[in-house]
C-alpha positions in Angstrom: 11.3 8.5 15.8 10.0 7.9 19.3 9.2 11.0 21.4 8.0 10.9 25.0 5.0 13.2 25.1 6.3 14.9 28.2 9.3 16.1 26.3 7.0 17.9 23.9 5.2 19.5 26.8 8.6 20.8 28.0 8.6 22.9 24.8 4.9 23.6 24.3 2.1 24.6 26.6 -0.9 22.9 25.0 -4.2 21.4 25.9 -3.9 18.8 23.2 -3.8 15.1 24.3 -1.1 12.8 22.9 -3.6 11.4 20.4 -4.7 14.9 19.3 -1.1 16.0 18.9 -0.3 12.9 16.9 -3.3 13.7 14.6 -2.2 17.3 14.2 1.3 16.2 13.3 -0.1 13.7 10.7 -2.0 16.5 9.0 1.2 18.5 9.0 3.0 15.8 7.1 4.6 13.8 10.0 2.7 10.6 10.1 1.8 9.1 13.5 2.6 5.4 13.2 1.4 4.7 16.8 1.3 5.7 20.4 3.1 3.4 22.9 2.7 3.3 26.6 6.1 3.1 28.2 6.4 3.2 32.0 3.0 4.8 32.1 3.7 7.6 29.6 2.5 8.1 26.1 5.4 7.9 23.5 4.6 9.1 20.0 6.1 7.1 17.1 6.5 9.6 14.3 7.5 8.8 10.7 9.6 11.7 9.3 10.0 12.3 5.6 13.5 12.0 4.1 13.7 15.7 3.3 12.5 16.9 6.7 15.5 16.4 9.0 14.2 19.3 11.1 11.4 16.9 12.2 13.8 14.5 13.8 13.8 16.6 17.0 11.4 17.6 19.7 12.1 21.2 18.9 11.1 20.7 15.2 7.8 18.9 16.2 7.0 21.6 18.8 7.5 24.2 16.0 4.9 22.4 13.9 2.4 22.2 16.8 2.8 25.9 17.5 2.3 26.8 13.8 -0.9 24.7 13.4 -2.6 25.1 16.8 -3.5 28.6 17.8 -4.2 27.5 21.3 -0.7 26.2 22.0 1.9 28.5 23.4 5.7 28.3 23.5 7.3 27.5 26.9 10.5 29.1 28.2 12.6 26.1 26.9 11.3 26.6 23.4 12.0 30.3 23.5 15.6 29.6 24.6 16.0 26.9 22.0 14.7 29.3 19.3 17.4 31.8 20.5 20.1 29.1 20.2 20.6 28.8 23.9 22.6 31.9 24.4 25.8 31.6 26.4 28.8 33.7 27.5 31.4 31.4 26.1 34.2 33.0 24.2 36.2 31.8 21.2 38.3 28.7 22.0 41.8 27.7 21.2 41.5 23.9 20.4 43.3 23.5 17.1 40.8 22.4 14.5 41.5 22.1 10.8 38.9 21.4 8.1 40.5 19.9 4.9 37.3 18.8 3.1 34.3 20.7 1.7 32.1 17.9 3.0 32.3 19.6 6.4 30.9 23.1 6.5 31.2 23.7 10.2 33.0 22.1 13.2 32.7 23.2 16.8 34.0 21.7 20.0 34.2 22.4 23.8 36.5 21.0 26.4 35.0 19.6 29.7 37.4 19.0 32.6 37.4 17.5 36.1 34.8 14.9 35.2 33.2 13.5 38.3 32.1 10.2 36.7 28.6 10.9 38.0 25.8 8.6 36.8 22.9 9.8 34.7 20.0 11.1 36.9 16.9 8.9 37.0 14.8 11.4 34.8 17.5 11.3 32.1 17.7 7.5 32.1 13.9 7.2 31.9 13.6 9.6 29.0 16.4 8.1 27.0 14.8 4.6 27.6 11.4 5.9 26.5 12.9 7.3 23.3 14.1 3.8 22.5 17.8 4.2 23.5 19.9 2.4 26.1 21.3 4.4 29.0 25.1 4.1 29.1 26.7 6.9 31.0 26.1 10.6 31.8 28.2 11.8 28.9 26.7 9.5 26.3 23.2 9.9 27.6 23.4 13.6 27.5 24.7 13.6 23.9 21.7 11.4 22.9 19.2 13.5 24.9 20.4 16.8 23.3 20.2 15.2 19.9 16.7 14.1 20.6 15.8 17.7 21.8 17.3 19.8 19.1 18.2 17.3 16.3 22.0 17.9 16.3 24.2 14.8 16.8 27.0 15.2 19.3 30.1 13.0 20.0 32.3 12.9 23.1 36.1 12.2 22.8 38.4 11.3 25.6 40.6 14.3 25.2 43.7 12.7 26.8 43.6 10.0 24.1 43.7 12.5 21.2 47.2 12.6 19.9 48.5 16.1 19.7 45.3 17.5 21.3 44.0 18.6 17.9 41.2 17.8 15.4 41.6 17.4 11.7 38.6 16.8 9.4 39.7 15.1 6.2 39.1 12.3 3.8 40.6 8.9 4.6 43.9 7.9 3.2 43.9 4.7 1.0 44.4 1.7 3.2 43.6 3.4 6.5 41.6 1.5 9.1 39.6 2.3 12.3 38.1 0.2 15.1 34.6 1.8 15.7 32.7 1.8 19.0 31.0 -1.5 18.1 34.4 -3.2 18.2 34.6 -3.8 14.4 37.7 -3.0 12.4 36.7 -1.2 9.3 38.8 -0.6 6.2 38.4 2.9 4.9 38.1 4.3 1.4 39.4 7.6 0.1 35.8 9.1 -0.3 35.0 8.6 3.4 35.2 11.7 5.7 37.0 11.1 8.9 37.6 12.9 12.2 41.3 12.6 13.0 43.8 13.6 15.6 47.4 14.5 14.8 48.2 10.9 13.7 45.2 8.9 12.5 41.4 8.7 12.3 39.5 8.6 15.6 35.9 8.7 14.3 33.8 8.1 11.1 32.4 11.6 10.5 28.6 11.7 11.1 28.4 7.9 11.6 30.2 6.5 14.6 33.2 7.2 16.9 36.3 5.2 17.3 36.9 2.8 20.1 40.4 4.3 20.9 39.0 7.6 22.0 35.8 6.3 23.7 34.9 8.0 26.9 34.7 5.9 30.1 34.4 6.1 33.8 38.1 7.0 34.0 37.9 9.9 31.6 39.0 13.2 33.1 38.8 15.4 30.1 36.2 15.2 27.4 36.1 17.1 24.1 32.5 17.5 22.8 32.1 17.6 19.0 29.2 19.3 17.2 29.5 19.6 13.5 27.7 20.0 10.2 28.5 17.4 7.5 27.2 17.1 3.9 24.3 14.7 3.9 25.3 12.8 0.7 28.8 12.2 2.0 27.5 10.7 5.2 25.0 8.6 3.3 27.7 7.2 0.9 30.0 6.3 3.8 27.2 4.7 5.8 26.2 2.6 2.8 29.8 1.5 2.2 30.4 0.5 5.8 26.9 -1.0 6.3 26.6 1.0 9.5 23.5 2.9 10.4 23.2 5.0 13.6 21.0 7.7 15.1 23.5 10.3 14.1 23.9 9.1 10.5 20.1 8.9 10.2 19.8 12.6 11.0 22.9 13.8 9.0 21.6 12.0 5.9 18.3 14.1 6.2 20.2 17.3 6.8 20.7 19.1 10.1 20.7 22.8 10.8 24.2 24.3 10.3 23.2 27.2 12.6 22.4 24.8 15.4 25.9 23.4 15.9 26.9 25.7 18.7 23.4 25.8 20.2 23.6 22.1 20.8 26.9 22.5 22.7 25.3 25.2 24.8 22.3 23.0 25.6 24.6 20.1 26.5 26.6 22.4 28.8 23.5 23.5 30.7 22.5 20.0 31.4 26.0 18.8 32.1 26.4 21.5 34.8 22.9 20.7 36.1 23.9 17.1 36.5 27.2 18.0 38.2 29.2 16.2 35.7 32.3 18.4 36.0 33.5 21.8 34.7 33.0 23.3 31.3 35.8 25.3 29.6 34.9 29.0 29.2 35.6 28.8 25.4 34.1 27.1 22.4 36.1 26.5 19.3 33.9 27.2 16.2 35.4 26.8 12.7 32.7 28.0 10.2 34.5 29.1 6.9 31.3 29.9 4.9 28.2 30.6 7.0 25.0 29.4 5.5 22.9 31.9 3.7 19.4 31.5 2.3 18.0 33.5 -0.6 14.5 35.2 -0.3 11.7 33.7 -2.4 8.8 35.7 -3.8 5.4 34.4 -2.8 2.3 35.4 -4.8 -0.8 34.9 -2.9 -2.9 34.7 -6.1 -0.7 31.8 -7.2 -1.1 30.1 -3.8 -4.9 30.3 -4.0 -4.8 28.9 -7.6 -2.6 25.9 -6.6 -4.3 25.2 -3.3 -7.9 25.7 -4.4 -8.6 27.9 -1.3 -8.0 31.5 -0.3 -5.4 32.3 2.3 -5.1 36.0 3.3 -1.8 37.8 3.5 -2.0 38.1 7.3 -2.6 34.4 7.6 0.3 33.6 5.3 2.6 35.9 7.1 1.6 34.4 10.5 2.0 30.8 9.2 5.5 31.3 7.7 6.7 33.4 10.7 5.7 30.6 13.1 7.6 28.1 11.0 10.8 30.3 11.3 10.7 31.9 7.9 11.8 35.6 7.6 8.9 37.4 5.9 8.3 40.8 4.5 5.4 42.4 2.7 6.2 43.4 -0.9 2.7 44.6 -1.7 -0.9 43.7 -0.9 -0.7 40.4 -2.8 3.0 39.4 -2.5 5.4 38.3 0.3 9.1 37.9 0.4 10.0 34.8 2.5 13.5 33.7 3.5 13.6 30.0 4.5 15.4 29.1 7.7 18.7 27.2 7.6 17.0 24.1 8.9 14.7 23.9 5.9 17.0 23.1 2.9 14.0 21.5 1.2 12.3 24.9 0.6 13.8 26.3 -2.6 10.9 27.7 -4.8 7.6 29.4 -4.6 5.7 26.1 -4.8 7.5 24.9 -1.6 6.2 28.0 0.2 2.7 27.4 -1.0 2.9 23.8 0.3 3.9 25.2 3.7 0.8 27.4 3.7 -1.4 24.4 2.8 0.1 22.2 5.5 -0.4 24.8 8.2 -3.8 26.1 7.1 -5.0 22.6 6.7 -5.5 20.4 3.7 -8.8 19.3 5.2 -10.1 22.9 4.6 -9.7 22.7 0.9 -13.3 22.8 -0.4 -14.8 19.9 -2.4 -15.6 21.1 -5.9 -16.2 19.4 -9.2 -13.5 19.9 -11.8 -14.3 22.7 -14.3 -12.7 24.0 -17.4 -11.6 22.4 -20.7 -10.1 18.9 -20.7 -8.3 17.0 -23.4 -9.9 14.2 -25.2 -7.4 11.7 -23.9 -5.7 8.8 -25.6 -2.6 9.1 -27.8 -1.8 11.8 -30.2 0.9 12.8 -32.7 3.4 10.1 -33.5 2.1 7.6 -30.9 -1.4 7.7 -32.4 0.1 7.2 -35.9 2.2 4.3 -34.6 -1.0 2.7 -33.2 -2.7 3.1 -36.6 0.3 1.4 -38.3 0.2 -1.5 -35.9 -3.6 -1.9 -36.3 -3.4 -1.9 -40.0 -0.7 -4.6 -40.1 -2.7 -6.8 -37.9 -5.8 -6.3 -40.2 -3.6 -7.4 -43.1 -3.3 -10.8 -41.5 0.1 -10.6 -39.7 0.8 -11.8 -36.1 2.8 -9.5 -33.9 5.8 -10.7 -32.0 7.5 -9.0 -29.0 11.1 -9.8 -28.2 13.9 -8.5 -26.0 16.1 -5.8 -27.3 19.2 -7.4 -25.8 20.6 -10.3 -27.8 23.7 -11.9 -29.3 25.1 -11.0 -32.7 23.0 -12.1 -35.7 23.6 -12.4 -39.5 20.5 -10.2 -39.9 22.0 -7.3 -37.9 21.9 -4.0 -39.9 25.1 -4.0 -41.9 25.2 -0.2 -42.1 25.2 0.3 -38.3 27.8 -0.1 -35.6 26.5 -2.3 -32.8 26.3 -1.0 -29.2 25.6 -2.7 -25.9 25.7 -2.4 -22.2 28.9 -2.6 -20.2 30.1 -5.5 -18.1 27.8 -8.1 -19.6 29.1 -11.7 -19.2 26.2 -13.5 -21.0 26.9 -13.6 -24.7 23.2 -13.9 -25.5 22.6 -10.4 -23.9 25.8 -8.8 -25.2 24.3 -6.4 -27.8 21.3 -4.1 -28.3 19.7 -5.2 -31.5 20.2 -3.1 -34.6 17.3 -4.6 -36.6 14.0 -6.2 -35.8 14.7 -8.8 -38.6 17.0 -10.7 -36.3 14.3 -11.1 -33.7 11.7 -12.1 -36.3 14.2 -14.8 -37.6 14.5 -16.2 -34.1 10.7 -16.4 -33.8 10.4 -18.1 -37.2 13.1 -20.6 -36.3 11.4 -21.5 -33.0 8.2 -22.1 -35.0 9.9 -24.7 -37.2 9.8 -22.9 -40.5 6.1 -23.2 -40.9 3.9 -20.8 -42.9 4.2 -17.5 -41.1 3.3 -13.9 -41.5 5.0 -12.1 -38.6 5.8 -8.5 -37.8 7.5 -6.7 -34.9 7.3 -3.0 -34.0 10.0 -2.1 -31.5 13.2 -0.2 -30.8 16.5 -0.7 -32.5 19.8 0.8 -31.5 23.2 1.5 -33.0 25.9 4.0 -33.7 26.8 6.1 -36.7 30.3 7.7 -36.5 30.5 7.2 -32.8 27.1 8.8 -32.1 24.6 6.4 -30.6 20.9 6.4 -31.7 17.6 4.8 -31.0 14.7 4.5 -33.4 11.5 2.6 -33.9 11.5 -0.1 -36.5 8.7 -2.1 -38.2 9.9 -5.5 -39.5 8.1 -8.1 -41.6 8.8 -11.8 -42.2 6.8 -14.0 -44.5 7.4 -17.6 -45.4 5.4 -20.5 -46.7 1.7 -20.3 -47.6 0.0 -17.0 -47.2 -3.6 -18.5 -47.2 -5.0 -21.8 -45.9 -5.9 -24.7 -48.1 -9.6 -25.0 -49.1 -11.7 -27.5 -51.0 -11.5 -25.7 -54.3 -7.8 -25.1 -54.2 -5.2 -27.6 -52.9 -2.4 -25.2 -53.8 -2.7 -22.0 -51.8 -0.8 -18.9 -52.6 2.8 -18.8 -51.3 5.0 -16.0 -50.1 6.5 -13.9 -52.9 8.3 -10.6 -53.3 5.2 -9.1 -54.9 2.8 -10.3 -52.2 4.9 -8.6 -49.5 5.2 -5.6 -51.7 1.5 -5.4 -51.9 1.2 -5.6 -48.1 3.6 -2.7 -47.8 1.7 -0.7 -50.4 -1.6 -1.4 -48.7 -0.2 -0.3 -45.4 1.1 2.9 -47.0 -2.2 3.7 -48.6 -3.7 4.2 -45.1 -0.7 5.6 -43.2 1.6 7.5 -45.6 1.1 10.1 -48.3 2.9 8.0 -51.0 5.6 5.4 -51.4 7.5 3.9 -54.3 10.0 1.1 -54.7 13.4 1.6 -56.3 16.3 -0.5 -57.3 18.9 0.1 -54.5 22.1 1.9 -55.3 23.9 -0.1 -52.7 22.4 -3.5 -52.0 21.6 -4.8 -48.5 23.9 -7.7 -47.9 21.2 -9.5 -45.9 18.9 -9.8 -49.0 19.2 -11.6 -52.4 21.2 -9.2 -54.7 18.6 -9.3 -57.5 15.4 -9.6 -55.4 15.4 -6.5 -53.2 14.3 -2.9 -53.4 14.5 0.3 -51.3 11.3 1.8 -50.1 11.0 5.6 -50.5 8.5 8.1 -49.3 8.5 11.9 -50.0 10.7 12.4 -46.9 13.4 10.0 -48.4 14.4 6.4 -48.0 12.4 4.7 -45.2 13.1 1.0 -45.6 14.0 -2.1 -47.5 12.2 -5.2 -48.9 13.4 -8.4 -50.4 14.1 -12.1 -50.3 16.7 -13.3 -47.8 20.1 -14.1 -49.2 20.6 -17.9 -49.3 23.9 -17.7 -47.3 22.3 -15.5 -44.6 19.3 -17.8 -44.5 21.5 -20.8 -43.8 23.3 -18.9 -41.0 20.0 -17.7 -39.5 18.4 -21.2 -39.7 15.4 -20.2 -41.8 14.2 -21.2 -45.3 15.9 -19.4 -48.3 12.5 -18.4 -49.7 11.8 -16.2 -46.7 10.7 -12.6 -47.5 11.7 -9.7 -45.3 11.0 -6.0 -45.0 11.9 -3.3 -42.5 10.7 0.3 -42.2 12.1 3.1 -40.1 9.0 4.6 -38.6 10.6 7.6 -37.1 11.8 8.7 -40.6 8.5 7.6 -42.3 6.5 9.7 -39.9 7.6 12.8 -41.8 5.5 11.6 -44.7 2.6 10.4 -42.5 -1.0 11.0 -43.5 -2.3 13.7 -41.2 -5.7 14.1 -42.9 -8.4 11.6 -43.9 -10.0 12.2 -47.3 -13.4 10.8 -48.0 -15.9 11.0 -50.9 -19.4 9.8 -51.4 -20.1 6.4 -52.8 -21.0 6.6 -56.5 -24.6 5.8 -57.4 -23.8 5.4 -61.1 -22.5 2.2 -62.5 -18.8 1.6 -63.2 -17.4 0.9 -66.7 -14.4 -1.4 -67.3 -11.9 -1.1 -70.1 -9.0 -3.5 -70.6 -5.9 -2.9 -72.5 -2.9 -5.2 -73.3 0.4 -4.0 -74.6 4.0 -5.1 -75.2 6.7 -3.3 -73.2 10.4 -3.7 -72.3 11.0 -5.8 -69.2 13.4 -3.2 -68.0 10.6 -0.6 -67.7 9.7 -0.4 -64.0 6.0 -1.0 -63.3 6.0 2.1 -61.1 6.5 4.2 -64.3 3.7 2.3 -66.0 1.3 2.8 -63.1 2.2 6.5 -62.9 1.5 7.0 -66.6 -1.9 5.2 -66.2 -3.0 7.3 -63.3 -1.8 10.7 -64.7 -3.5 10.1 -68.1 -6.8 8.6 -67.0 -7.7 11.6 -64.9 -10.6 11.9 -62.4 -12.7 9.2 -64.1 -10.3 6.5 -63.1 -11.6 4.9 -59.9 -9.3 1.9 -59.8 -6.9 -0.1 -61.9 -5.0 -3.4 -61.6 -2.6 -5.6 -63.5 -4.4 -8.9 -64.2 -2.1 -10.7 -66.6 1.6 -11.0 -67.5 2.5 -13.1 -70.5 5.9 -14.2 -71.8 6.3 -16.8 -74.5 5.3 -17.5 -78.1 4.7 -14.4 -80.1 6.4 -12.1 -77.6 9.8 -10.7 -78.7 12.8 -11.4 -76.4 13.3 -8.8 -73.8 9.7 -7.8 -73.7 6.5 -9.1 -72.0 2.8 -8.6 -72.5 0.9 -6.8 -69.7 -2.8 -6.5 -69.3 -4.3 -3.8 -67.2 -7.9 -3.3 -66.2 -9.3 0.3 -65.8 -12.4 0.8 -63.6 -14.0 4.1 -64.6 -16.9 5.9 -62.9 -18.6 9.3 -63.3 -20.3 10.8 -60.3 -23.7 12.2 -60.9 -24.2 10.7 -64.4 -23.7 7.5 -66.3 -20.4 7.2 -68.2 -20.9 6.8 -71.9 -19.0 4.4 -74.2 -17.4 7.3 -76.0 -16.2 8.8 -72.7 -14.8 5.5 -71.6 -13.0 4.9 -74.9 -11.5 8.4 -74.8 -10.0 7.6 -71.4 -8.6 4.3 -72.7 -7.1 6.0 -75.7 -5.5 8.6 -73.5 -3.9 5.8 -71.4 -2.6 4.0 -74.6 -0.9 7.2 -75.7 0.7 7.7 -72.3 2.0 4.2 -72.4 3.3 4.7 -75.9 5.6 7.4 -74.6 7.3 4.6 -72.4 7.8 2.4 -75.5 4.6 0.3 -75.2 2.8 -1.0 -78.2 -0.9 -2.2 -78.1 -1.7 -5.9 -78.8 
């Protein structure tokens, strides 16, 4: 907003230069973007924040200067403006009807016997310096009063208003209006209009209509001053693509209590400029006067947030100068009622900000931070998720990152209803993925089916029974060789169910309390029916592992020997390791004992492993399956398994007798599962 500095001096008696006043306003939150010299006078270019509509007037800026500069004093014009320009006008009889809640107040005054006088030179010069174009006395005065007090005004040719009445309502569907710029505009039902008895004559808060425009032949003029809902004006202005000085102010909120004051100020200047006669009455329709609730201000709280002490007397003076109604509650508390031109002040912190602005942010002392600080970094689930990602990378996998919007895939979660954004025309962005496996399959296909070990940790989406959900999923894809060729082996290890199972187990050893693999009650249609398993933790089922179903592999365009796994991390976190257990490295040598036995193929290895661990006790340091034999000498339906036991005793050497007793205990435990030694 451009403000001729002499206009500020009409309101404030100050020794500040234009540059000093601009710096003071900047420190008060109204940034000085520059000072222009127009016709030999300094013109301040002030940037006003979107929630400070009161700053879009000379009165508002003068109020800030008086609050911050103790040497500045209010002039008579400021005093009268603060008193709402009192007048002797009585209640008018112009019929006004408000039919929308978007208009909270509408006032108007009739002016007759218009002389058609031109704007005086001083008025034209000030309007020009403020960046506006002088047009006529009536238009220039409405712009000048708006610049002074921040209240937009509009002048109607009263003789062109059908029925001599005003109706504030929403537009009817299909209605049109030709605005002052000569453009015909089609109206929508959400737009607020100023209408006469028959049709719209102005777009409320934005621009008047050409039909009722005042001109040199106008003999009667109806002056409008109103308060419109800021969001309604903004929506209409956006829809019409029409921005004006009036809409700029209404969008940032104007003072509902200043509506009649602006008419009074216009009347003063109109009579001074000998523009005609003013009717003795003002019509003012104000169904629900604005009321502001008091806010408690604790000075101890203010000192804590600002980092500097402000006394009660200082706080009382600052807020009073800004127009707040203040009362002392006790020695450390004030009760402050915000003025109607400050809708942005709604809580105690807003009052404290006002104290800081006026007292001066530059007076906040420079101190080093003190007190306790957090360690920083991630914590809780996020920290655990980082640990999971790091562990998978250290297991030799490559992370992929892909978009969550995609097309339908044969690897979508069959137990989830797909969801997606509305109004998407691109079929490749139609759905939010329900599984990371579909994204991994795309990455594998783009890599030509080479030897790959990929994982993706990301969000998946879906719906269960109409209730949408979002969760974090960890997906694995393994295909081809899992290790490179080297000179001693031309046949490197290839992907297998058990290799991927070992990866999942190794991941769980560092991130979960325990997992096991179980035959699924209801198979996953994406996986081979006899080569899949559900993954369980103490919190319940957390995922699935298996070889891709051949038919699904063909549809997805990846090899049929591809191995897949997916874990729901949000569910798994309930069984996350929260503590790290360590023990000293044993100084005494380990002892190995091997045992081989026949057992039914139908016995899950999980049960065998549990029996070994439970029976071996604390001396068992490690164990592993090192041989599986099926063939000559082994009965049908059975296989021979060989397990190595690594035993160690801390603080002493393990004797052969002790090691043999552990081995015998394990043999007896396995016998309970139907195993027979070989």
